[in-house]
C-alpha positions as CSV (number, residue, x, y, z in Angstrom):
1,X,106.0,125.6,90.5
2,X,103.3,128.0,91.5
3,X,100.4,127.0,93.7
4,X,101.7,123.6,94.6
5,X,99.6,121.6,97.1
6,X,100.7,121.3,100.7
7,X,101.2,117.6,100.2
8,X,103.9,118.3,97.6
9,X,105.4,121.3,99.4
10,X,105.9,119.4,102.6
11,X,107.9,116.6,100.8
12,X,110.4,119.0,99.3
13,X,114.0,118.4,100.6
14,X,116.3,121.3,101.6
15,X,119.2,120.7,99.2
16,X,122.5,122.1,98.0
17,X,124.9,120.7,95.4
18,X,128.6,120.6,96.1
19,X,130.9,121.9,93.3
20,X,133.9,119.9,92.2
21,X,132.7,116.7,93.8
22,X,131.3,114.9,90.8
23,X,127.6,114.8,91.5
24,X,127.2,115.1,95.3
25,X,124.0,116.3,96.9
26,X,123.6,117.5,100.5
27,X,120.2,117.5,102.2
28,X,119.6,119.3,105.5
29,X,117.0,118.0,107.9
30,X,115.4,119.8,110.9
31,X,113.8,117.4,113.2
32,X,113.4,116.3,116.8
33,X,115.3,113.5,118.5
34,X,113.2,111.5,120.9
35,X,116.2,109.4,121.9
36,X,118.1,112.4,123.3
37,X,115.1,114.4,124.2
38,X,116.2,117.3,122.0
39,X,113.4,119.4,120.5
40,X,115.4,120.4,117.4
41,X,118.3,118.6,115.8
42,X,119.9,119.7,112.5
43,X,121.6,117.0,110.5
44,X,122.8,116.5,107.0
45,X,123.1,113.7,104.5
46,X,125.6,113.6,101.6
47,X,124.7,111.5,98.6
48,X,127.1,110.6,95.8
49,X,125.9,109.6,92.3
50,X,127.1,106.1,91.2
51,X,125.6,105.2,87.8
52,X,122.5,105.5,85.7
53,X,120.1,102.7,86.1
54,X,117.3,103.9,83.8
55,X,116.2,106.5,81.2
56,X,113.2,107.7,79.2
57,X,111.7,110.7,77.6
58,X,111.6,112.4,81.0
59,X,115.3,112.2,81.7
60,X,117.2,109.6,83.7
61,X,117.2,107.5,86.9
62,X,120.4,107.4,88.9
63,X,121.7,105.1,91.7
64,X,123.1,107.2,94.5
65,X,124.9,106.1,97.7
66,X,125.0,107.9,101.0
67,X,128.6,108.7,101.9
68,X,128.0,110.8,105.0
69,X,125.3,111.4,107.6
70,X,122.2,109.4,108.4
71,X,119.8,108.9,111.3
72,X,121.3,107.7,114.5
73,X,119.5,104.6,115.9
74,X,117.5,104.0,112.7
75,X,117.1,100.5,111.3
76,X,118.3,99.6,107.8
77,X,114.8,99.7,106.5
78,X,114.3,103.2,107.9
79,X,117.6,104.6,106.7
80,X,118.8,102.9,103.5
81,X,122.4,103.8,102.4
82,X,121.3,103.7,98.7
83,X,118.5,105.3,96.8
84,X,117.2,105.8,93.2
85,X,116.9,109.4,92.0
86,X,114.7,110.2,89.1
87,X,116.0,113.3,87.2
88,X,113.4,115.1,85.1
89,X,114.8,117.5,82.6
90,X,112.6,120.6,82.8
91,X,114.1,122.7,80.0
92,X,113.4,120.7,76.9
93,X,111.8,121.4,73.5
94,X,108.4,120.7,75.2
95,X,108.9,123.6,77.5
96,X,108.4,123.4,81.3
97,X,107.2,120.0,82.3
98,X,104.5,120.3,84.9
99,X,105.3,117.6,87.5
100,X,102.7,118.4,90.1
101,X,100.6,115.3,89.2
102,X,103.6,113.0,89.6
103,X,104.7,114.6,92.8
104,X,101.2,114.5,94.2
105,X,100.8,110.8,93.4
106,X,104.3,109.9,94.8
107,X,103.7,111.8,98.0
108,X,100.2,110.3,98.4
109,X,101.2,106.7,97.9
110,X,104.4,106.9,99.9
111,X,102.2,107.0,103.0
112,X,102.7,103.9,105.3
113,X,99.3,102.5,104.4
114,X,100.2,102.3,100.7
115,X,104.0,101.6,100.7
116,X,103.6,97.8,100.5
117,X,102.2,98.5,97.0
118,X,104.2,101.4,95.7
119,X,107.8,102.5,95.5
120,X,108.4,104.8,98.4
121,X,109.5,108.4,97.9
122,X,111.9,110.2,100.3
123,X,111.1,113.6,98.9
124,X,112.0,115.8,95.9
125,X,114.3,118.7,95.2
126,X,115.2,121.1,92.4
127,X,118.4,122.0,90.4
128,X,119.1,124.3,87.5
129,X,116.5,123.3,84.9
130,X,115.9,119.9,86.6
131,X,113.7,118.3,89.2
132,X,114.8,115.3,91.2
133,X,112.7,112.7,93.0
134,X,114.5,110.5,95.6
135,X,113.0,107.0,95.9
136,X,113.8,103.6,97.4
137,X,116.1,101.5,95.3
138,X,114.9,97.9,94.5
139,X,118.1,96.1,93.3
140,X,116.2,93.2,91.8
141,X,115.1,95.4,88.9
142,X,111.8,95.3,87.1
143,X,109.4,92.7,85.8
144,X,110.3,93.3,82.2
145,X,113.9,92.3,82.7
146,X,112.8,89.3,84.8
147,X,110.5,88.1,82.1
148,X,113.2,88.5,79.5
149,X,115.5,86.2,81.4
150,X,113.0,83.6,82.5
151,X,110.6,81.2,80.8
152,X,106.9,81.9,81.1
153,X,105.7,82.0,84.7
154,X,103.7,79.3,86.3
155,X,100.1,80.3,86.6
156,X,100.3,80.5,90.4
157,X,103.2,83.0,90.3
158,X,101.5,85.1,87.6
159,X,98.3,85.1,89.7
160,X,100.3,86.4,92.7
161,X,101.8,89.2,90.7
162,X,98.5,90.1,89.2
163,X,96.9,90.2,92.6
164,X,99.6,92.6,93.9
165,X,99.2,94.9,90.9
166,X,95.4,94.9,91.3
167,X,95.8,95.8,95.0
168,X,97.8,98.8,94.0
169,X,95.5,99.8,91.1
170,X,92.5,99.5,93.4
171,X,94.1,101.9,95.9
172,X,94.9,104.4,93.1
173,X,91.4,104.2,91.6
174,X,89.7,104.6,95.0
175,X,91.7,107.8,95.5
176,X,90.8,109.1,92.0
177,X,94.1,108.4,90.3
178,X,94.7,106.5,87.1
179,X,98.3,105.2,86.4
180,X,98.1,105.5,82.6
181,X,101.5,103.8,81.9
182,X,101.2,100.4,83.5
183,X,103.8,98.0,81.9
184,X,106.3,95.4,83.2
185,X,109.1,98.1,83.2
186,X,107.0,100.0,85.9
187,X,106.5,96.9,88.1
188,X,109.6,96.7,90.3
189,X,110.6,93.6,92.2
190,X,111.4,93.6,95.9
191,X,111.6,89.9,96.2
192,X,111.0,86.9,93.9
193,X,111.4,83.1,94.0
194,X,112.8,81.2,95.8
195,X,111.4,83.9,98.2
196,X,107.8,85.0,98.0
197,X,106.8,87.4,95.2
198,X,106.6,91.1,96.3
199,X,106.3,93.7,93.6
200,X,105.8,97.5,93.8
201,X,104.3,99.9,91.3
202,X,106.5,102.7,90.1
203,X,106.7,105.6,87.7
204,X,103.8,108.0,88.1
205,X,105.1,110.2,85.3
206,X,101.8,110.4,83.5
207,X,99.5,109.5,86.4
208,X,96.7,112.0,86.8
209,X,94.0,112.6,89.4
210,X,90.7,112.3,87.6
211,X,88.6,115.4,88.0
212,X,85.1,116.0,86.9
213,X,85.0,117.3,83.3
214,X,88.7,116.6,82.7
215,X,90.3,114.6,79.9
216,X,92.5,112.2,81.8
217,X,93.9,110.5,78.7
218,X,95.6,113.4,77.0
219,X,99.0,111.9,77.6
220,X,99.6,108.4,76.4
221,X,101.2,105.3,77.8
222,X,103.4,102.8,76.0
223,X,101.7,101.7,72.7
224,X,101.9,98.0,73.3
225,X,99.9,98.3,76.5
226,X,97.4,100.9,75.2
227,X,93.8,99.8,75.3
228,X,91.7,99.9,72.1
229,X,90.0,103.2,73.0
230,X,93.4,104.9,73.2
231,X,93.9,104.0,69.6
232,X,90.5,105.4,68.7
233,X,89.2,102.0,67.6
234,X,86.2,102.3,69.9
235,X,84.4,104.9,72.0
236,X,86.2,105.7,75.2
237,X,84.6,105.0,78.6
238,X,85.7,104.6,82.2
239,X,88.8,106.6,83.0
240,X,90.3,103.6,84.9
241,X,89.6,100.9,82.3
242,X,92.8,101.5,80.4
243,X,94.8,100.5,83.5
244,X,92.8,97.2,83.6
245,X,93.5,96.5,80.0
246,X,97.3,97.1,80.5
247,X,97.2,94.6,83.4
248,X,95.5,92.1,81.1
249,X,98.4,92.5,78.6
250,X,101.0,92.1,81.4
251,X,99.2,88.9,82.6
252,X,99.0,87.5,79.1
253,X,102.8,88.0,78.6
254,X,103.6,86.5,82.0
255,X,101.7,83.3,81.1
256,X,102.8,83.0,77.4
257,X,105.9,85.1,76.9
258,X,104.0,86.6,73.9
259,X,101.9,89.7,73.6
260,X,98.2,89.4,73.2
261,X,98.2,92.3,70.8
262,X,101.7,93.3,69.7
263,X,100.7,96.3,67.5
264,X,97.5,98.3,66.7
265,X,96.6,96.3,63.6
266,X,95.8,93.3,65.8
267,X,93.5,95.4,67.9
268,X,91.7,96.4,64.8
269,X,91.4,92.7,64.0
270,X,90.1,92.0,67.5
271,X,87.4,94.6,67.0
272,X,86.3,93.2,63.6
273,X,86.6,89.5,64.3
274,X,85.7,89.6,68.1
275,X,88.2,86.7,68.6
276,X,90.6,86.9,71.5
277,X,93.9,84.8,71.1
278,X,92.9,82.2,73.8
279,X,94.6,79.4,71.9
280,X,98.0,80.7,73.2
281,X,96.6,80.5,76.8
282,X,95.3,77.0,76.4
283,X,98.6,75.9,74.8
284,X,100.3,77.2,77.9
285,X,98.1,75.0,80.1
286,X,96.2,77.9,81.8
287,X,93.1,77.0,83.7
288,X,89.7,78.0,82.5
289,X,89.3,80.3,85.6
290,X,92.5,82.0,84.6
291,X,91.4,82.5,81.0
292,X,88.0,83.8,82.1
293,X,89.7,86.3,84.4
294,X,92.0,87.5,81.8
295,X,89.2,87.9,79.3
296,X,87.3,90.1,81.9
297,X,90.4,92.4,82.0
298,X,90.6,92.7,78.2
299,X,87.0,93.2,77.1
300,X,87.0,95.2,74.0
301,X,84.8,98.0,75.3
302,X,86.1,99.8,78.4
303,X,82.8,99.9,80.2
304,X,82.6,96.1,79.9
305,X,85.9,95.5,81.6
306,X,86.0,94.4,85.2
307,X,86.9,97.1,87.8
308,X,89.9,96.7,90.1
309,X,87.7,96.3,93.2
310,X,85.5,93.6,91.4
311,X,88.6,91.8,90.1
312,X,89.8,91.4,93.7
313,X,86.6,89.4,94.4
314,X,87.0,87.2,91.3
315,X,87.1,83.5,92.0
316,X,90.6,83.2,90.4
317,X,92.1,85.9,92.7
318,X,90.0,85.4,95.8
319,X,92.3,82.7,97.4
320,X,95.1,85.2,97.6
321,X,93.2,87.8,99.6
322,X,94.5,87.8,103.2
323,X,91.0,88.6,104.5
324,X,87.6,89.2,103.1
325,X,87.4,92.7,101.5
326,X,84.9,95.2,102.9
327,X,81.6,94.9,101.1
328,X,80.6,98.1,99.2
329,X,77.5,99.9,100.3
330,X,74.6,98.9,98.2
331,X,74.1,101.4,95.4
332,X,77.5,102.9,95.7
333,X,79.6,103.0,92.6
334,X,82.7,100.8,92.5
335,X,84.7,103.7,91.3
336,X,84.5,106.7,93.6
337,X,84.7,109.2,90.8
338,X,83.0,107.6,87.8
339,X,83.8,109.3,84.6
340,X,82.5,108.4,81.2
341,X,82.6,109.8,77.7
342,X,86.4,110.6,77.7
343,X,87.9,111.9,74.5
344,X,91.3,110.7,73.2
345,X,93.4,113.6,72.0
346,X,95.7,111.9,69.6
347,X,96.7,115.2,68.1
348,X,98.8,116.0,71.1
349,X,100.7,112.7,70.9
350,X,103.9,113.9,69.2
351,X,106.3,111.8,71.2
352,X,108.6,110.1,68.7
353,X,110.4,106.8,69.0
354,X,114.0,107.3,70.2
355,X,116.9,107.5,67.7
356,X,117.8,103.9,68.6
357,X,114.5,102.5,67.2
358,X,114.9,103.6,63.5
359,X,118.5,102.5,63.6
360,X,117.4,99.1,64.6
361,X,114.9,98.6,61.7
362,X,117.4,99.5,59.0
363,X,119.3,96.3,58.8
364,X,121.9,97.2,56.2
365,X,123.0,100.5,57.8
366,X,125.4,100.4,60.7
367,X,124.0,101.5,64.1
368,X,125.9,102.9,67.0
369,X,126.3,99.4,68.3
370,X,128.0,98.1,65.1
371,X,131.5,96.8,65.5
372,X,134.3,97.9,63.3
373,X,134.2,94.7,61.3
374,X,130.5,95.3,60.5
375,X,131.4,98.6,58.7
376,X,134.5,97.4,56.9
377,X,133.6,94.7,54.5
378,X,130.5,93.3,56.1
379,X,128.1,96.2,56.2
380,X,125.1,94.0,56.2
381,X,126.2,91.8,59.0
382,X,124.8,93.7,62.0
383,X,121.2,92.8,61.4
384,X,118.9,93.3,64.3
385,X,117.1,90.2,65.1
386,X,113.4,90.6,64.6
387,X,111.1,89.7,67.5
388,X,108.5,87.1,67.0
389,X,105.7,88.4,64.8
390,X,102.4,88.3,66.7
391,X,100.3,85.3,65.7
392,X,96.7,86.0,64.7
393,X,93.9,84.1,66.3
394,X,92.8,81.0,64.6
395,X,90.3,81.8,61.9
396,X,91.2,85.5,61.7
397,X,92.5,87.3,58.6
398,X,95.9,88.8,58.2
399,X,96.1,91.9,60.4
400,X,97.3,93.9,57.4
401,X,93.9,93.5,55.7
402,X,92.3,95.1,58.8
403,X,95.0,97.6,59.4
404,X,94.3,99.4,56.1
405,X,90.6,99.6,56.5
406,X,91.1,103.1,57.9
407,X,87.7,104.2,56.6
408,X,86.1,102.1,59.4
409,X,88.1,103.9,62.1
410,X,87.0,107.5,61.7
411,X,86.7,110.2,59.1
412,X,86.9,109.5,55.4
413,X,90.5,109.2,54.1
414,X,89.6,111.9,51.6
415,X,89.2,114.4,54.4
416,X,91.3,113.0,57.3
417,X,91.4,114.9,60.6
418,X,94.7,115.5,62.4
419,X,93.6,112.8,64.9
420,X,93.1,110.4,62.1
421,X,96.4,111.3,60.5
422,X,98.1,110.6,63.8
423,X,96.6,107.1,63.9
424,X,97.9,106.5,60.3
425,X,101.4,107.7,61.4
426,X,101.6,105.2,64.3
427,X,100.3,102.4,62.0
428,X,103.3,103.1,59.8
429,X,105.6,103.0,62.7
430,X,104.2,99.7,63.8
431,X,104.6,98.2,60.3
432,X,108.2,99.3,59.9
433,X,109.1,97.9,63.3
434,X,107.6,94.5,62.3
435,X,109.5,94.5,59.0
436,X,106.5,95.2,56.7
437,X,108.4,97.9,54.8
438,X,106.3,98.2,51.6
439,X,103.1,98.5,53.6
440,X,104.7,101.1,55.9
441,X,105.7,103.2,52.9
442,X,102.1,103.3,51.7
443,X,100.9,104.4,55.2
444,X,103.7,107.0,55.6
445,X,102.9,108.4,52.1
446,X,99.2,108.6,52.9
447,X,100.0,110.4,56.2
448,X,102.4,112.8,54.6
449,X,100.0,113.7,51.8
450,X,97.2,114.1,54.3
451,X,99.2,116.2,56.7
452,X,100.5,118.4,53.9
453,X,97.0,119.1,52.8
454,X,95.4,119.5,56.2
455,X,98.2,121.0,58.3
456,X,100.5,122.6,55.6
457,X,103.9,121.8,54.2
458,X,105.9,123.3,57.1
459,X,103.9,122.0,60.0
460,X,105.9,120.0,62.5
461,X,103.8,116.9,62.0
462,X,104.2,117.1,58.2
463,X,108.0,117.3,58.6
464,X,107.8,114.3,60.9
465,X,106.1,112.3,58.1
466,X,108.8,113.4,55.7
467,X,111.5,112.1,58.1
468,X,109.8,108.8,58.6
469,X,109.2,108.3,54.9
470,X,113.0,108.7,54.5
471,X,113.6,106.1,57.2
472,X,111.2,103.7,55.4
473,X,112.8,104.3,52.0
474,X,116.2,103.7,53.5
475,X,115.1,100.3,54.8
476,X,113.9,99.5,51.3
477,X,117.4,100.3,49.9
478,X,116.0,103.2,47.9
479,X,118.7,105.5,49.0
480,X,118.4,108.3,46.5
481,X,114.7,108.8,47.4
482,X,115.6,108.5,51.1
483,X,118.3,111.2,50.7
484,X,115.7,113.6,49.2
485,X,113.4,113.0,52.2
486,X,116.1,113.4,54.8
487,X,117.3,116.6,53.3
488,X,113.8,118.0,53.0
489,X,113.1,117.0,56.6
490,X,116.3,118.6,57.8
491,X,115.8,121.9,55.9
492,X,112.2,122.1,57.0
493,X,113.0,121.4,60.6
494,X,115.8,123.9,60.7
495,X,113.5,126.6,59.3
496,X,110.5,125.8,61.4
497,X,111.9,124.4,64.6
498,X,115.5,125.8,64.7
499,X,118.9,124.2,64.4
500,X,118.9,123.1,68.1
501,X,115.6,121.4,68.2
502,X,115.7,117.7,69.1
503,X,113.9,116.7,65.9
504,X,116.2,118.8,63.7
505,X,119.2,117.1,65.4
506,X,117.7,113.7,64.7
507,X,117.4,114.6,61.0
508,X,121.0,115.7,60.9
509,X,122.1,112.5,62.5
510,X,120.0,110.4,60.2
511,X,121.2,112.2,57.1
512,X,124.8,111.7,58.4
513,X,124.1,107.9,58.8
514,X,122.7,107.8,55.3
515,X,125.7,109.7,53.8
516,X,128.1,107.5,55.7
517,X,126.5,104.4,54.3
518,X,127.1,105.7,50.8
519,X,130.8,106.4,51.6
520,X,130.3,110.2,51.4
521,X,132.4,110.7,54.5
522,X,133.1,114.5,54.3
523,X,129.4,115.5,54.2
524,X,128.5,112.8,56.7
525,X,131.2,114.3,59.0
526,X,129.6,117.7,58.7
527,X,126.2,116.3,59.7
528,X,127.6,114.4,62.6
529,X,129.5,117.5,63.8
530,X,126.2,119.5,63.6
531,X,124.5,116.8,65.6
532,X,127.3,116.7,68.2
533,X,127.3,120.4,68.8
534,X,123.5,120.6,69.0
535,X,123.1,117.6,71.2
536,X,125.7,118.8,73.6
537,X,124.1,122.2,73.7
538,X,120.5,120.9,74.2
539,X,121.2,117.8,76.4
540,X,124.7,118.3,77.8
541,X,127.9,116.5,77.2
542,X,127.0,113.3,79.0
543,X,123.5,112.8,77.6
544,X,123.1,109.5,75.7
545,X,122.0,111.3,72.5
546,X,125.1,113.5,72.6
547,X,127.4,110.5,73.2
548,X,125.7,108.7,70.3
549,X,126.5,111.5,68.0
550,X,130.1,111.7,69.3
551,X,130.5,107.9,68.6
552,X,129.2,108.3,65.0
553,X,131.6,111.1,64.4
554,X,134.4,108.8,65.5
555,X,133.2,106.1,63.2
556,X,133.2,108.6,60.3
557,X,136.7,109.9,61.1
558,X,138.0,106.4,61.3
559,X,136.6,105.6,57.9
560,X,138.8,108.5,56.5
561,X,141.9,107.0,58.2
562,X,142.0,110.0,60.6
563,X,142.8,107.8,63.4
564,X,144.1,110.4,65.9
565,X,140.9,112.4,65.7
566,X,138.8,109.3,65.7
567,X,140.6,108.1,68.8
568,X,139.8,111.3,70.6
569,X,136.1,111.0,69.7
570,X,135.9,107.3,70.9
571,X,137.7,108.1,74.1
572,X,135.2,111.0,74.7
573,X,132.3,108.6,74.0
574,X,133.8,105.9,76.2
575,X,134.3,108.2,79.2
576,X,130.8,109.6,78.9
577,X,129.2,106.2,78.5
578,X,131.1,104.8,81.4
579,X,129.8,107.6,83.5
580,X,126.2,107.3,82.2
581,X,125.8,103.6,81.7
582,X,128.6,102.1,83.8
583,X,131.6,100.1,82.8
584,X,129.9,96.9,82.0
585,X,127.0,98.0,79.8
586,X,126.5,97.2,76.1
587,X,126.6,100.9,75.0
588,X,129.9,101.3,76.8
589,X,131.5,98.4,75.0
590,X,131.3,99.8,71.4
591,X,133.7,102.7,71.7
592,X,136.1,100.4,73.5
593,X,136.1,98.0,70.6
594,X,136.7,100.8,68.2
595,X,139.7,102.0,70.3
596,X,141.0,98.5,70.0
597,X,140.6,98.6,66.2
598,X,142.4,102.0,66.0
599,X,145.4,100.6,68.0
600,X,145.5,97.6,65.7
601,X,145.3,99.7,62.5
602,X,148.3,101.7,63.7
603,X,150.2,98.4,64.5
604,X,150.2,99.1,68.2
605,X,149.7,95.4,68.7
606,X,150.4,95.1,72.4
607,X,148.0,97.9,73.3
608,X,145.4,96.5,70.8
609,X,145.8,93.0,72.4
610,X,145.1,94.4,75.9
611,X,142.1,96.3,74.6
612,X,140.7,93.3,72.7
613,X,141.1,91.2,75.8
614,X,139.2,93.7,78.0
615,X,136.4,94.0,75.4
616,X,136.2,90.2,75.2
617,X,136.0,89.8,79.0
618,X,133.2,92.4,79.4
619,X,131.3,91.4,76.3
620,X,131.3,87.8,77.4
621,X,129.9,88.8,80.8
622,X,127.3,91.2,79.5
623,X,126.2,89.7,76.1
624,X,127.2,86.0,76.5
625,X,130.0,84.0,75.0
626,X,128.1,83.2,71.8
627,X,126.8,86.7,71.0
628,X,127.9,88.2,67.7
629,X,129.8,91.0,69.2
630,X,131.6,88.7,71.6
631,X,132.7,86.6,68.7
632,X,133.9,89.7,67.0
633,X,136.2,90.4,69.9
634,X,137.4,86.8,69.9
635,X,138.1,87.0,66.1
636,X,140.0,90.3,66.4
637,X,142.1,89.1,69.4
638,X,143.0,86.1,67.3
639,X,144.0,88.4,64.3
640,X,146.1,90.5,66.7
641,X,147.9,87.5,68.0
642,X,148.4,86.2,64.5
643,X,150.1,89.5,63.4
644,X,152.4,89.1,66.4
645,X,153.4,85.6,65.1
646,X,151.9,84.0,68.2
647,X,150.3,81.4,66.1
648,X,149.3,78.8,68.8
649,X,147.4,81.4,70.8
650,X,145.9,82.8,67.6
651,X,144.6,79.4,66.5
652,X,142.8,79.0,69.8
653,X,141.0,82.3,69.4
654,X,140.3,81.9,65.7
655,X,139.0,78.4,66.1
656,X,136.6,79.6,68.8
657,X,135.5,82.5,66.6
658,X,135.0,80.1,63.6
659,X,132.9,77.6,65.5
660,X,130.8,80.3,67.0
661,X,130.2,82.1,63.7
662,X,129.4,78.9,61.9
663,X,126.7,78.2,64.5
664,X,125.4,81.7,64.6
665,X,125.8,83.0,61.1
666,X,126.2,79.9,58.9
667,X,129.0,78.2,57.1
668,X,129.2,80.6,54.2
669,X,128.7,84.0,55.9
670,X,131.5,86.4,55.0
671,X,132.5,86.8,58.7
672,X,132.7,83.0,59.1
673,X,134.8,82.8,55.9
674,X,137.1,85.5,57.3
675,X,137.7,83.6,60.5
676,X,138.4,80.5,58.5
677,X,141.0,82.2,56.3
678,X,142.8,83.6,59.4
679,X,142.7,80.2,61.1
680,X,144.2,78.6,58.0
681,X,146.9,81.2,57.9
682,X,147.7,80.7,61.6
683,X,148.0,76.9,61.0
684,X,150.3,77.6,58.0
685,X,152.7,79.9,59.7
686,X,153.7,83.5,59.2
687,X,151.8,84.1,55.9
688,X,149.0,86.6,56.3
689,X,145.7,86.0,54.4
């Protein structure tokens, strides 16, 4: 990290890592002690990693507990015994990740004058190929999870949260920083009702100080919260306006539990029709002042949007201001560093959706969260529930009709630029996520043909289009064509990117999943082994991608009745996921269920019963008693009891499974029928169905 500013250098922690102690970090501090009158005191703190509490393209966030050391005489607020540590993987396919901007923002906004608005940092340190940022831990989680678990917020609560976010954005913008990834996941909760709302802004991973002549939007935020100019629908403008748009989307979701613009096609519709979905706000009983304020945040053109400082003076927000804000000097710009005419570099946006996303959209192929029963005899069962499709505004046309008017969004489709092709690609991704498979195929084919012509057959982006076309064809059950695409993508990526590149490993995994779905287990096993070896080499043994590949290899071995080898893989996946996710997380439950199934298949009924009971207990707690996977555990526990001739206990479990499945899946679903058959058998005696 050459030429790092003093602000960053001064916040670096003197650190060493203890070997053979799990993950234990020791920080050494050299400071004075006013209480004892000593000029220099050397003390140390030992921190032990507990569990992972977050992840993303950057790496992971870990919960750590202090097990030794601390400041004598310090209050709990000054000397917390827990912290969150953001681990940034430096040695990735993207090369060295330059973190100066994030470190500068975190150091800047950890100052006492800002800490009521931002998650406080305690400093940063380095390890082999990794950078760590120690931060305060807010145990109540983030706004995203809160909104998932609650109904829409009352207008007064949504206003309070909006004011606090605005307060933070205003501080950032006044100091020349744009957040650029504002979303509910990055709004952490310090307190909430019945106490007063107190939120803090977090994750400065793509924050950047806006300099004259710079392009502050070269890295992108989360697509759902991206402003129209970031999609290239309109001319860019103020460097800070994208943050204001994202705040508007967050406010809309707090008030309605629905997105204003769930995917780019609706933004194109907004541009063409000039109609904002205010009906949803009126249906939610939002005041006219609230609606007007939200509209000022989400003006189509960035230079028309209200600024953070002006928003704090809005009549809707004003009652929450503790005191009158200082009036700006007449003639002084509201933004200290006004920037206009910013260009959006979509060509650099090569971040792909995670492996979990394409799995979720292929409903008739088993994902890593599929239970054993979903693979054996009910392959189509594990259908991922689709989210509510975004409703168009009254009087507007179907967004598809706008989505494909690409000629209105830039260069002619006959001569598309790389930027235009990137837009087409993301439209295809949006369509496949929302289940519009045929339309997504059209978009992916157009993108592939354009990239092949403009960039060449072996360009990384062209190969990405080949891969996604395979995903799309797979979702349309056109497996032979999908196989051709997957093999072409894998061969091309191996040649161009190398066998250990992340995208190459994704292709190997996908081809393995496809081959598995066609019962070609031997070749699927070969693909999964390639993925396991590569993921472990690139990410390490305990990275979620590596554990996902290990899990799939176990599934494939199980399907070949190679139970001992499969058991070894599932135990490896279970140990890793327990360490990474914790004991009671959804990802940890799946290898546990498979281990139960292996014990049952080998007639180790007592062991299987214990494992099924454990899986049922945790699934009920994590997923809920009526979740599909919980009902699977109930069913299998009943089957296991049945095969031990414990019919009364079996009837209780199987009746519960039957009632739950009838309600969830329907009377005639094959899983429902299977529970009914076993219940009939338990009521009849020792005969097995």
